[in-house]
C-alpha positions as CSV (number, residue, x, y, z in Angstrom):
1,V,98.2,115.3,92.8
2,Q,100.4,118.2,92.1
3,L,103.4,118.3,89.7
4,Q,105.8,121.2,89.6
5,E,108.6,121.7,87.0
6,S,111.7,123.8,88.1
7,G,114.3,124.8,85.9
8,P,117.4,127.1,85.1
9,G,114.8,129.8,82.9
10,L,118.0,130.7,80.5
11,V,120.9,128.6,79.8
12,E,123.9,129.0,77.5
13,P,124.4,126.4,74.5
14,S,127.4,125.1,76.4
15,Q,125.8,124.3,79.5
16,T,124.0,121.1,80.8
17,L,120.0,121.6,81.3
18,S,118.8,120.2,84.3
19,L,115.0,120.6,85.3
20,T,113.3,118.7,88.4
21,C,109.7,117.8,88.8
22,T,108.5,117.8,92.3
23,V,105.6,115.6,93.2
24,S,102.9,116.1,95.9
25,G,100.2,113.7,96.9
26,A,101.4,110.5,95.1
27,S,104.6,108.4,95.5
28,I,106.7,107.7,92.6
29,T,106.7,104.3,93.5
30,T,103.2,103.5,93.0
31,N,102.5,100.5,91.3
32,Y,102.2,101.0,87.4
33,A,102.8,105.1,87.5
34,Y,104.9,106.2,84.8
35,W,106.5,109.8,85.2
36,T,107.2,111.6,82.1
37,W,109.0,115.0,80.6
38,I,107.1,116.1,77.7
39,R,108.5,119.4,76.2
40,Q,107.0,121.8,73.4
41,P,109.3,124.2,71.5
42,P,107.8,127.5,70.4
43,G,105.6,127.2,67.5
44,K,105.3,123.3,67.8
45,G,103.7,120.4,69.3
46,L,104.4,118.4,72.1
47,E,107.4,116.0,72.2
48,W,107.9,113.2,74.5
49,M,111.3,113.3,76.0
50,G,111.4,110.6,78.3
51,T,109.8,108.3,81.2
52,I,110.5,106.6,84.3
53,D,108.3,104.1,85.6
54,S,107.4,103.3,89.2
55,S,110.3,100.3,89.3
56,G,112.8,103.1,88.3
57,S,113.2,102.0,84.7
58,T,113.6,104.5,82.1
59,Y,112.7,105.2,78.6
60,Y,114.3,107.6,76.0
61,S,113.3,109.6,73.0
62,P,115.7,108.1,70.6
63,S,116.3,111.5,69.4
64,L,117.6,112.8,72.1
65,K,119.6,110.1,74.0
66,S,122.8,110.5,72.1
67,R,122.5,114.4,72.2
68,T,125.2,116.2,73.5
69,S,124.1,119.9,72.7
70,I,121.2,121.5,74.1
71,S,121.7,124.6,71.6
72,R,118.1,123.4,70.1
73,D,116.3,123.1,73.4
74,T,114.4,126.0,74.0
75,A,111.0,125.1,74.9
76,D,108.2,124.8,77.5
77,Y,108.9,121.8,79.5
78,Y,106.1,119.6,81.5
79,C,106.3,117.0,83.5
80,A,103.1,114.2,83.3
81,A,101.9,111.5,85.3
82,D,100.4,108.4,84.3
83,L,99.3,106.8,87.7
84,I,97.5,103.9,86.9
85,G,99.5,102.4,83.6
86,S,96.6,103.7,81.4
87,R,98.8,105.6,78.7
88,E,97.3,108.9,79.3
89,Y,98.3,111.3,81.4
90,D,96.4,111.9,84.5
91,Y,98.4,114.9,85.9
92,W,100.3,117.8,84.4
93,G,102.8,120.3,85.8
94,Q,102.2,123.9,85.0
95,G,105.3,124.0,82.8
96,T,108.8,125.9,83.2
97,Q,110.2,127.8,80.0
98,V,113.8,127.5,79.0
99,I,115.6,129.8,77.0
100,V,118.8,128.4,75.4
101,S,120.8,131.6,74.5
102,S,124.5,132.7,74.5
């Protein structure tokens, strides 16, 4: 199983930040699988952003869900997979760096 993140690299604060996680070697609809976005701002720890499960249900970080600005979102972004519902991430992508700057 491989996960590959992709993103814009540099984005202005007024823009929308869109990221993609490309999955190979597994189906995103595999029973009990959870697919998660995690980020790490410079000098800080890992932050869970949100998860989608194999049925399509989504779960979002409350601190991010209602945000309308990305001005504080410079970070390395990772997608991670829990394929058996163990609540541990079995696979990680290499990450993609996003810098928010005008």
